[in-house]
Each structure stands twice: as structure tokens, then as C-alpha cells.
C-alpha positions as CSV (number, residue, x, y, z in Angstrom):
1,Q,114.7,121.7,92.6
2,N,114.4,121.8,88.8
3,G,115.3,125.5,88.5
4,E,111.7,126.5,87.4
5,K,111.0,130.2,87.8
6,V,107.6,129.9,89.3
7,G,105.7,131.4,92.3
8,L,102.5,131.5,94.2
9,L,100.5,134.5,95.5
10,V,97.6,133.8,97.9
11,V,94.9,136.4,98.3
12,R,93.8,136.2,102.0
13,L,91.4,139.2,102.0
14,Y,89.3,139.4,98.8
15,R,86.8,142.2,99.6
16,P,87.8,145.0,99.5
17,F,90.5,144.0,96.9
18,D,93.6,146.0,97.8
19,I,95.1,146.8,94.4
20,S,98.2,148.6,95.7
21,R,99.2,145.8,98.0
22,F,98.6,143.3,95.3
23,L,100.9,145.2,92.8
24,N,103.6,145.8,95.4
25,T,103.7,142.1,96.2
26,L,104.2,140.9,92.7
27,P,107.9,140.5,91.8
28,A,109.1,142.8,89.0
29,T,110.1,139.7,86.9
30,V,106.5,138.4,86.6
31,N,105.3,138.2,83.0
32,R,102.5,135.7,83.2
33,I,99.8,134.9,85.8
34,A,97.2,132.2,86.0
35,V,94.4,133.2,88.5
36,L,92.6,130.2,90.0
37,D,89.0,130.7,91.3
38,R,87.1,128.0,93.2
39,C,83.7,129.2,91.8
40,K,81.9,129.5,88.6
41,D,80.0,132.6,87.4
42,P,78.4,131.7,84.0
43,A,76.8,135.1,83.7
44,A,80.2,137.0,83.7
45,N,83.1,137.3,81.4
46,G,85.3,135.6,84.0
47,E,85.4,134.5,87.6
48,P,85.5,137.3,90.3
49,L,89.2,137.1,91.4
50,C,90.4,136.8,87.8
51,M,88.5,139.9,86.7
52,D,89.8,141.9,89.6
53,V,93.4,140.9,88.8
54,K,93.0,141.7,85.1
55,E,91.6,145.1,86.1
56,A,94.5,145.7,88.5
57,L,97.0,144.9,85.7
58,S,95.3,146.6,82.9
59,G,97.9,148.6,80.9
60,S,100.8,146.4,81.9
61,D,102.6,143.8,79.8
62,I,101.7,140.9,82.1
63,M,99.5,138.2,80.5
64,V,96.7,137.1,82.8
65,V,94.6,134.0,82.2
66,G,91.9,132.5,84.6
67,G,90.8,129.1,85.5
68,R,88.6,127.1,87.8
69,Y,89.6,124.3,90.2
70,G,88.2,122.3,93.0
71,L,84.5,122.7,92.2
72,S,82.1,120.4,94.1
73,S,85.0,119.5,96.6
74,K,87.1,118.1,93.7
75,D,90.5,117.2,94.9
76,F,93.3,119.6,93.9
77,T,96.7,117.9,93.6
78,P,100.3,119.0,92.9
79,A,99.9,117.3,89.5
80,M,97.2,119.8,88.6
81,V,99.3,122.7,89.8
82,K,102.1,121.6,87.5
83,G,99.5,121.3,84.7
84,V,98.7,125.0,85.1
85,Y,102.3,126.0,85.2
86,D,102.9,123.9,82.0
87,E,100.0,125.7,80.3
88,L,101.6,129.1,81.1
89,K,104.7,128.1,79.2
90,R,102.8,127.8,76.0
91,A,102.9,130.7,73.5
92,L,99.1,131.3,73.9
93,P,97.9,129.8,77.2
94,K,94.2,128.9,77.4
95,D,92.0,131.4,79.2
96,S,88.9,130.4,81.2
97,F,90.2,126.9,81.6
98,T,89.3,124.2,84.1
99,I,91.7,121.8,85.9
100,G,90.8,118.5,87.4
101,I,87.9,117.5,85.2
102,E,87.5,116.1,81.7
103,D,85.5,118.8,79.8
104,D,84.6,117.1,76.5
105,I,81.8,119.6,75.8
106,S,83.5,123.0,75.7
107,F,87.0,121.6,75.9
108,S,88.2,124.0,78.5
109,S,90.1,121.4,80.6
110,L,93.8,121.3,80.8
111,D,95.8,118.1,80.4
112,Y,98.1,117.0,83.3
113,D,100.1,114.0,84.4
114,P,98.3,112.5,87.3
115,C,101.4,110.5,88.2
116,F,103.4,113.6,89.1
117,D,104.0,113.6,92.8
118,T,105.7,115.9,95.3
119,E,105.2,113.8,98.5
120,D,108.1,113.6,100.9
121,P,109.6,110.1,100.5
122,K,110.0,109.8,104.2
123,T,106.2,110.2,104.8
124,V,104.3,107.0,105.4
125,R,101.0,107.2,103.5
126,C,98.1,104.9,104.5
127,L,94.6,104.1,103.1
128,F,91.9,102.3,105.1
129,Y,88.7,101.1,103.5
130,G,85.9,100.5,106.0
131,L,82.1,100.7,106.5
132,G,80.4,103.7,107.9
133,S,79.7,103.1,111.7
134,D,82.1,100.1,111.9
135,G,84.6,102.1,114.0
136,T,87.3,102.4,111.3
137,V,87.4,106.2,111.3
138,G,87.4,106.3,115.1
139,A,90.3,103.8,115.3
140,N,92.2,105.8,112.8
141,K,91.7,109.0,114.8
142,N,93.0,107.2,117.8
143,S,96.0,106.0,115.7
144,I,96.8,109.7,114.9
145,K,96.6,110.6,118.6
146,I,98.9,107.7,119.5
147,I,101.5,108.4,116.9
148,G,101.4,112.2,117.5
149,G,101.7,111.7,121.3
150,E,104.1,108.8,121.5
151,T,106.6,109.8,118.7
152,D,108.2,112.9,117.2
153,L,106.4,112.2,113.9
154,Y,104.0,114.6,112.3
155,A,100.5,113.2,111.6
156,Q,97.6,114.0,109.3
157,G,94.2,112.4,108.8
158,Y,91.4,113.0,106.3
159,Y,88.3,110.9,106.0
160,S,86.0,110.6,103.0
161,Y,82.5,109.2,103.2
162,D,79.9,108.4,100.7
163,S,76.3,109.8,101.0
164,K,75.0,106.8,102.9
165,K,77.3,107.3,105.8
166,S,76.3,104.4,108.1
167,G,76.8,101.2,106.1
168,G,78.4,103.2,103.2
169,I,82.1,103.2,102.2
170,T,84.6,105.2,104.2
171,V,88.2,105.8,103.1
172,S,90.6,107.1,105.7
173,H,93.8,108.9,104.4
174,L,96.6,109.0,107.0
175,R,100.1,110.4,106.7
176,F,103.0,110.1,109.2
177,G,106.5,111.5,108.8
178,P,109.5,113.2,110.4
179,N,108.8,116.5,108.5
180,P,105.8,118.8,108.6
181,I,103.0,117.7,106.3
182,Y,101.3,120.3,104.1
183,A,99.5,118.0,101.7
184,S,95.9,119.3,101.4
185,Y,94.8,116.5,99.0
186,M,94.0,112.8,99.2
187,I,96.6,110.1,99.0
188,N,97.1,108.7,95.4
189,R,100.1,106.5,96.2
190,A,99.9,104.6,99.5
191,N,102.6,102.6,101.3
192,F,100.0,100.8,103.4
193,V,96.4,99.7,102.4
194,A,93.9,98.0,104.7
195,C,90.6,96.6,103.5
196,H,88.4,96.1,106.6
197,V,85.5,94.6,104.6
198,Y,86.2,91.5,102.5
199,S,83.2,92.0,100.2
200,F,84.7,95.3,99.0
201,L,87.1,93.3,96.8
202,E,84.2,92.2,94.7
203,K,83.6,95.7,93.4
204,L,86.5,98.0,94.3
205,D,90.1,98.1,93.0
206,V,91.5,98.9,96.5
207,L,95.1,98.4,95.4
208,K,95.0,100.8,92.5
209,C,96.8,103.5,94.5
210,T,99.3,101.3,96.3
211,A,103.0,102.1,95.9
212,E,105.5,99.5,94.8
213,G,106.8,97.5,97.7
214,G,103.9,98.5,99.9
215,T,101.8,96.5,102.3
216,F,98.2,95.1,102.0
217,L,96.2,94.1,105.0
218,L,92.9,92.3,104.5
219,N,90.1,91.3,106.9
220,S,89.0,88.0,105.5
221,P,87.1,84.9,106.6
222,F,89.6,82.7,104.8
223,G,92.9,81.5,106.3
224,P,96.4,82.3,104.9
225,D,96.5,79.1,102.8
226,E,93.2,79.6,101.0
227,V,92.7,83.4,100.8
228,W,94.8,83.8,97.7
229,D,92.4,81.8,95.6
230,K,89.5,83.9,96.9
231,L,90.9,87.2,95.5
232,P,89.8,88.7,92.2
233,K,92.4,88.3,89.4
234,T,92.9,92.1,89.2
235,T,93.8,92.2,92.9
236,Q,96.1,89.3,92.6
237,Q,97.9,90.9,89.7
238,R,98.3,94.2,91.6
239,I,99.9,92.3,94.5
240,I,102.4,90.6,92.2
241,D,103.2,93.6,89.9
242,K,103.7,96.0,92.8
243,K,105.6,93.4,95.0
244,L,103.3,93.9,97.9
245,K,103.5,92.3,101.3
246,F,100.2,90.6,102.0
247,Y,98.7,90.0,105.4
248,T,95.3,88.6,106.4
249,I,93.3,88.2,109.6
250,D,89.7,87.1,110.4
251,A,88.8,90.1,112.5
252,V,85.1,89.2,112.5
253,K,85.8,85.9,114.2
254,I,88.0,87.5,116.8
255,A,85.4,90.2,117.5
256,R,82.7,87.6,118.1
257,E,84.9,85.5,120.3
258,T,85.9,88.4,122.5
259,G,82.3,89.8,122.7
260,M,82.9,92.8,120.4
261,G,80.0,91.9,118.2
262,G,80.5,93.3,114.6
263,R,83.1,96.0,115.6
264,T,86.5,95.1,114.2
265,N,88.1,98.5,114.5
266,T,90.3,97.8,117.5
267,I,91.5,94.5,115.9
268,M,92.4,96.1,112.6
269,Q,94.1,99.0,114.4
270,T,96.3,96.6,116.3
271,C,97.2,94.9,113.0
272,F,98.3,98.2,111.5
273,F,100.7,99.0,114.3
274,A,102.0,95.4,114.3
275,I,102.8,95.5,110.5
276,S,103.6,99.1,109.7
277,G,106.5,99.6,112.0
278,V,105.5,103.2,112.7
279,L,105.9,102.4,116.4
280,E,107.8,99.6,118.2
281,K,105.3,96.7,118.6
282,K,105.2,96.5,122.5
283,R,105.1,100.2,122.8
284,A,102.3,100.4,120.2
285,I,100.2,97.7,122.0
286,K,100.6,99.5,125.3
287,A,99.5,102.8,123.7
288,I,96.5,101.1,122.1
289,K,95.4,99.7,125.5
290,D,95.8,103.1,127.1
291,A,93.7,104.7,124.4
292,I,91.0,102.0,124.9
293,V,90.9,102.8,128.6
294,S,90.7,106.5,127.9
295,S,88.0,106.1,125.1
296,Y,85.7,103.4,126.6
297,S,86.0,103.8,130.4
298,R,82.7,105.8,130.5
299,K,81.0,102.8,128.9
300,G,81.9,100.4,131.7
301,Q,84.8,98.1,132.5
302,A,83.2,95.2,130.5
303,V,83.6,97.2,127.3
304,V,87.2,98.0,128.2
305,D,88.0,94.4,128.9
306,Q,86.4,93.2,125.7
307,N,88.6,95.6,123.6
308,I,91.7,94.7,125.5
309,A,91.0,91.0,125.0
310,A,90.6,91.7,121.2
311,V,94.0,93.3,121.1
312,D,95.6,90.3,122.9
313,A,94.0,87.9,120.5
314,T,94.9,89.8,117.4
315,L,98.6,89.1,117.0
316,A,98.2,85.4,117.3
317,N,95.7,85.4,114.4
318,L,97.6,87.7,112.0
319,Y,99.2,85.9,109.1
320,E,101.5,86.9,106.3
321,V,100.4,85.3,103.0
322,K,102.9,83.8,100.7
323,V,102.4,85.5,97.3
324,P,102.6,83.2,94.2
325,K,104.4,84.3,91.1
326,K,101.3,84.1,88.9
327,A,97.6,85.3,89.2
328,T,95.5,82.1,89.3
329,S,92.0,83.4,90.2
330,K,89.1,82.3,88.0
331,F,87.0,85.4,88.7
332,D,87.5,89.2,88.6
333,I,86.0,92.4,90.0
334,K,82.3,92.5,89.2
335,P,80.7,95.4,87.3
336,P,79.0,97.8,89.7
337,V,75.6,97.1,88.2
338,A,73.9,94.3,86.3
339,E,74.1,94.2,82.5
340,D,70.4,94.8,82.1
341,A,70.5,98.1,84.0
342,P,69.7,101.3,82.0
343,E,72.5,103.0,80.1
344,F,72.5,106.0,82.5
345,V,72.9,103.7,85.5
346,K,75.8,101.7,83.9
347,D,77.6,104.7,82.5
348,V,77.1,107.3,85.3
349,L,75.8,105.9,88.5
350,G,77.9,102.7,88.3
351,P,81.3,104.5,88.4
352,M,79.9,106.6,91.3
353,M,79.1,103.5,93.3
354,V,82.7,102.3,93.1
355,L,84.3,105.7,93.9
356,E,85.2,106.4,90.3
357,G,82.7,109.3,89.9
358,D,85.5,112.0,89.7
359,G,86.7,110.5,86.5
360,L,83.4,111.0,84.6
361,P,83.6,113.4,81.7
362,V,81.2,116.4,81.5
363,S,79.2,114.8,78.6
364,C,78.0,112.0,80.9
365,L,76.1,114.3,83.2
366,P,72.6,115.5,82.4
367,E,72.4,119.0,81.0
368,D,69.7,120.1,83.4
369,G,71.1,118.4,86.4
370,T,68.2,116.0,86.9
371,F,68.7,112.3,87.6
372,P,66.2,109.5,87.0
373,S,64.3,108.2,90.0
374,G,64.2,104.7,91.3
375,T,67.9,103.9,90.7
376,T,68.7,102.5,94.2
377,Q,67.3,99.2,93.0
378,Y,70.5,98.7,91.0
379,E,72.9,99.1,93.8
380,K,73.7,95.9,95.6
381,R,76.2,96.6,98.3
382,S,76.7,93.0,99.6
383,I,78.0,94.1,102.9
384,A,76.2,91.6,105.1
385,I,78.4,89.1,106.9
386,D,75.5,86.7,107.7
387,I,72.7,85.7,105.4
388,P,69.3,85.4,107.0
389,S,67.6,82.0,106.9
390,W,63.9,81.0,107.5
391,D,63.3,78.4,110.2
392,P,59.9,76.7,109.5
393,S,59.8,75.3,113.1
394,L,59.7,78.8,114.6
395,C,57.4,80.4,112.0
396,I,53.9,81.5,113.1
397,Q,52.9,82.8,109.6
398,C,52.8,86.4,110.6
399,G,54.6,87.6,107.5
400,K,56.7,90.3,109.3
401,C,60.0,88.8,108.3
402,A,59.3,89.4,104.6
403,L,58.4,93.0,105.4
404,V,61.5,93.9,107.4
405,C,64.2,91.9,105.7
406,P,66.6,94.6,104.3
407,H,67.9,92.3,101.6
408,A,64.5,91.0,100.4
409,S,65.9,87.4,100.8
410,I,62.7,86.3,102.6
411,R,59.6,86.5,100.4
412,A,56.1,85.4,101.2
413,K,54.1,83.9,98.3
414,V,50.5,82.5,98.1
415,Y,50.4,79.5,95.7
416,D,48.5,76.3,95.1
417,A,50.1,73.2,96.7
418,D,50.1,71.5,93.3
419,L,52.8,73.9,92.1
420,L,55.3,72.4,94.5
421,K,55.6,69.3,92.4
422,G,59.1,69.1,91.1
423,A,60.4,71.9,93.4
424,P,64.1,71.6,94.4
425,K,64.9,70.0,97.8
426,T,66.2,73.4,99.1
427,F,62.8,75.1,98.6
428,K,61.1,76.0,101.8
């Protein structure tokens, strides 16, 4: 579109490397090539594919430089591709470069503009933040099936998990559009963002990647009149600055009332279709109910009825929140770890806990790759909806509650009765 004279050659069969086909495929006008390898060979002068290309073009006037990308499943975006092309325009392009990381040790990384975007403007891009095993990923897979089967739209889904899986953070990346979708990278500018766990707002900036004029859906225990004051100041400012539409629903309450327990996936899926406009509302609700019958029939009619009841109760409890013109919150997103945590935990593990690990520079990581032990004590996920409470009238002094409580909120102590003088009234 901008008249750039650039191209891409993909090597499908690497070994044996067919030099004659490679040379015949290259256009005669090529004068510079950047070879990207998704591996690192520290014992060689360069990466394998780059060395083969240099050998094939030895004696020619074509300049060849090599680089690494996508190591450790690092995302590879069009912005990074443009960064490589921009480097080739320089009089002396950097050889043995890296793209996508901040190498502040050997300074091999290339600069690029992360805001550069080639997404089709007609494509709807959605991000869903959920808990592992809460059904969010399954519901989003169903959404793709519904949209792919009920409309002429193309659909794509990708799901990222943290290492804890069940109980950890999951982020679903969904795209829908009238044109084929070839994006093999995660969404960095979303039209629709849904946060299925209210406590995520305490530690994650879930609206960082939201596009201007987008939509934000929040599962919150607070109603539409009070939820604004319960948001961190950063979240409030994002909503105002990006002119977002803000919706809220108490999905946990609906799940309990309809016998769904703690699974809110069907409720949040219904909200998505009701708000996004990807499908006409009545048609979407019918498709969701059909998908419920298809997915849960083998688990019994009672489970099917509970899910359908949750769908019916959702629309009556979904509210749009009126957004004020000013951020009024008296608190903000908390640091991932406490101030008294060790420096390594604060500087390295802290960003990893809040999905910011990809932004860490090379200098932050240990030279020998070893991490200190016992660091899980600093991660407080705060994902429990209910807080356990000790009932003295039921206690038989067995002490098992203190052993099994996952939050260590119940602790058994042996003490002299005289020490209770002056104890607060809430002490049990």
C-alpha cells in the first residue's frame, strides 16, 4: 500500500537445503536479505538457515544479515517484521540481531514501533480474562463454533495459560471478520474486553490493549450504581480516555441462583453475544442454547436445564454503566508483590505474575538460568470469592481446618488464657 519494495520467502523444506531452487526463487532485483531463525546456536558463527543462505549467495552482491525471533514462544508481530525491514534500509544493517526482546547486554536487539498494526479494520478483536478451569476457554471455543456455523464470518481463537493452569490466569484471543484471518499473533488492540474475575482488577491492567471506542464487560459483585467507585484509578482513566462502553453483571450471583455453582462461563458468553452485536440477539441466544444441549446432554438433563436457566437470567441482570467524566477512585492497581519482598522477586517475578514478563530486559535474568527457591510465598492470587470463617459452635478441636486451609486464614495457636486480656472483640 505504501509502495515499499519488499518480499518474503519461506523455506518449507530445510534439510536437504536445495540451493538451486532457492536461487531460482529469488527475484533478480533483490539486493538485501534478512534471514530469520527461530533458534539460537551459541557455538556457531550464525544460525543454521542464515549460514546456509550466506553460503548459497557467496560471491554475489546480495547483502545477507541474520537474526533471531520468537524464542521461548515469544510473540512475533507485524510491528517486528516492519522493524526488520526498516533495519535493512540502513547503510550497514546489524547482523546477528534479535527482534522482540530488549537485549541490554550485547545490544543485539532491534528497535521497532509496537503500535504499528496491520489488522483488518473490519475484524472484531476480543480479549477474555478468566481463571483456569472456570469454563471461560470452553465457552469461547463454543462462541467460535456458533459464529463460524451461524454466520459467514471467519473466526480464529487462541488461548494463553499461565503455568498454574487450574486457578491460574487464562487469556482468550478471539477474532471474527468478513475476510480470511491470517494473524498468527496475539491481539494487542481489542474492540471487546471481558474480565470474568473481579479480583483481576487489583493487579492487572486489563484495558491496556483496548482500542478507542471499544467495549468493556466486567463480572462484578457490585451493581451499576456503585461499581465505578470500586474500580482502580488506572482502570477508570482507561475507560474515560478510550471512550469505552462499560457493562457489568454479577455472574457469580446468577450462577448460584440457577444451580451452576461457581461456573460463570455460560453467563459471560451470553453477555458477549448480547453486547458485541456479532450475531442478532435472539439468534445468538437460540444458538447458545443449542450449543448447551449439544455440549451437556451427556451430563444429564438437569445440567442442561441449569445452563439454559442461567442464559435466561443473564439479560435481565446485565447493565450498562454510566461513565463519569473524571476518575474518582481513591485506590489504584496494587504492586504484584509486597514492598518487603527480595529485589529479584520484585524486579523479575513480579512482572511475570501480572503477565508483563515478555517486557523484561535480558539483564534482569540470571546468567546461569537458576531461580531462587521458595518464591511462591510472595504470590497472593486473591481469587477466592468466599472467605472461610471459623464457627466455634461446630469446632471439635481436631485442628484439621488449619492444616487444609489453602489461604492459611485459619491458624491454630497454643497460648496462656491470660494473654487474651485486651484482645479485640473480633478475636476468636
